[in-house]
LUMVO-297450 format. One record per residue (C-alpha): residue number from 0; residue in three letters; chain; x, y, z. Coordinates in nm, 4 decimals. Example, Ala and Ser with C-alpha at 12.3 -4.5 7.8 and 13.67 -1.06 7.14 Angstrom:
2
{0 'ALA' 'A' {1.2300 -0.4500 0.7800}}
{1 'SER' 'A' {1.3670 -0.1060 0.7140}}
//
This chain:
79
{0 'MET' 'A' {2.9280 0.9951 -0.1959}}
{1 'LEU' 'A' {2.5514 1.0256 -0.1561}}
{2 'THR' 'A' {2.3262 0.7557 -0.2938}}
{3 'ASN' 'A' {1.9527 0.7347 -0.3328}}
{4 'PRO' 'A' {1.8266 0.4653 -0.0912}}
{5 'LEU' 'A' {1.5055 0.4303 -0.2937}}
{6 'ALA' 'A' {1.7002 0.3433 -0.6065}}
{7 'GLU' 'A' {1.8656 0.0527 -0.4274}}
{8 'GLN' 'A' {1.5481 -0.0665 -0.2600}}
{9 'ASN' 'A' {1.4147 -0.2744 -0.5508}}
{10 'THR' 'A' {1.6779 -0.5384 -0.6212}}
{11 'ASN' 'A' {1.4309 -0.7705 -0.7893}}
{12 'GLU' 'A' {1.4991 -0.8025 -1.1618}}
{13 'ASP' 'A' {1.1364 -0.8990 -1.2362}}
{14 'PRO' 'A' {0.9951 -0.6292 -1.4708}}
{15 'GLU' 'A' {0.6389 -0.7066 -1.3601}}
{16 'ASN' 'A' {0.7190 -0.5608 -1.0167}}
{17 'ASP' 'A' {0.8001 -0.2254 -1.1780}}
{18 'ASN' 'A' {0.4277 -0.1466 -1.1966}}
{19 'LEU' 'A' {0.3583 -0.2196 -0.8304}}
{20 'LEU' 'A' {0.2952 0.0618 -0.5882}}
{21 'LYS' 'A' {0.3039 0.0011 -0.2122}}
{22 'LEU' 'A' {0.1293 0.2769 -0.0235}}
{23 'PHE' 'A' {0.1386 0.3704 0.3427}}
{24 'VAL' 'A' {-0.2102 0.4834 0.4462}}
{25 'GLY' 'A' {-0.2105 0.6673 0.7775}}
{26 'GLY' 'A' {-0.4578 0.8542 0.9910}}
{27 'LEU' 'A' {-0.7251 0.5875 0.9569}}
{28 'ASN' 'A' {-1.0241 0.5768 1.1843}}
{29 'TYR' 'A' {-0.9693 0.3049 1.4427}}
{30 'LEU' 'A' {-1.3029 0.1510 1.3398}}
{31 'SER' 'A' {-1.1903 0.1094 0.9774}}
{32 'LEU' 'A' {-1.1958 -0.2449 0.8433}}
{33 'GLN' 'A' {-0.9403 -0.3979 0.6089}}
{34 'SER' 'A' {-1.2215 -0.4803 0.3636}}
{35 'ASP' 'A' {-1.3293 -0.1125 0.3580}}
{36 'ILE' 'A' {-0.9762 0.0059 0.2827}}
{37 'LYS' 'A' {-0.9335 -0.2530 0.0078}}
{38 'SER' 'A' {-1.2694 -0.1611 -0.1480}}
{39 'TYR' 'A' {-1.1757 0.2061 -0.1546}}
{40 'PHE' 'A' {-0.8406 0.1501 -0.3249}}
{41 'GLU' 'A' {-0.9903 -0.0919 -0.5794}}
{42 'THR' 'A' {-1.1445 0.2158 -0.7433}}
{43 'PHE' 'A' {-0.7881 0.3079 -0.8503}}
{44 'GLY' 'A' {-0.6685 -0.0332 -0.9688}}
{45 'LYS' 'A' {-0.6241 -0.3961 -0.8752}}
{46 'VAL' 'A' {-0.5301 -0.4312 -0.5069}}
{47 'LEU' 'A' {-0.2815 -0.7142 -0.4589}}
{48 'ASN' 'A' {-0.2446 -0.6779 -0.0838}}
{49 'CYS' 'A' {-0.4037 -0.4781 0.1951}}
{50 'SER' 'A' {-0.2687 -0.5026 0.5496}}
{51 'LEU' 'A' {-0.4361 -0.3154 0.8323}}
{52 'LEU' 'A' {-0.2038 -0.3218 1.1317}}
{53 'ILE' 'A' {-0.3536 -0.4403 1.4610}}
{54 'ASP' 'A' {-0.2166 -0.3812 1.8107}}
{55 'LYS' 'A' {-0.1487 -0.7222 1.9686}}
{56 'ALA' 'A' {-0.2220 -0.6106 2.3234}}
{57 'SER' 'A' {-0.5565 -0.4413 2.2595}}
{58 'SER' 'A' {-0.6580 -0.6186 1.9344}}
{59 'LYS' 'A' {-0.7542 -0.2758 1.7953}}
{60 'SER' 'A' {-0.6418 -0.1069 1.4781}}
{61 'ARG' 'A' {-0.3183 0.0915 1.4996}}
{62 'GLY' 'A' {-0.4652 0.3504 1.2587}}
{63 'PHE' 'A' {-0.2574 0.2701 0.9518}}
{64 'ALA' 'A' {-0.2345 0.0201 0.6689}}
{65 'PHE' 'A' {-0.0213 -0.0795 0.3718}}
{66 'VAL' 'A' {-0.1857 -0.1243 0.0327}}
{67 'THR' 'A' {-0.0153 -0.2697 -0.2757}}
{68 'ILE' 'A' {-0.1726 -0.1691 -0.6068}}
{69 'GLU' 'A' {-0.0865 -0.3545 -0.9259}}
{70 'ASP' 'A' {-0.0851 -0.0870 -1.1904}}
{71 'LEU' 'A' {0.0979 0.2324 -1.1006}}
{72 'CYS' 'A' {0.0133 0.3908 -1.4378}}
{73 'ILE' 'A' {-0.3632 0.3735 -1.3760}}
{74 'LEU' 'A' {-0.3261 0.5338 -1.0334}}
{75 'LEU' 'A' {-0.1168 0.8192 -1.1713}}
{76 'ILE' 'A' {-0.3499 0.8808 -1.4680}}
{77 'ASN' 'A' {-0.6611 0.8858 -1.2499}}
{78 'ASN' 'A' {-0.5134 1.1510 -1.0232}}
//
């Protein structure tokens, strides 16, 4: 029997989390700053978290980030 792994991913019963959208943002310029990424995505809604991944060995950006936006509806309507 096949199941949808995304359907099982959110086991939290909190209805407020239903409007959260966690985005993977790839292909970033290695000079991008976390504050720049957050500022950009704030044009679409309230940013709850922005994490730019840094390489531990070189202390440089790995070229991708994760951004959590509060209101999925606003993001979908704006696009």
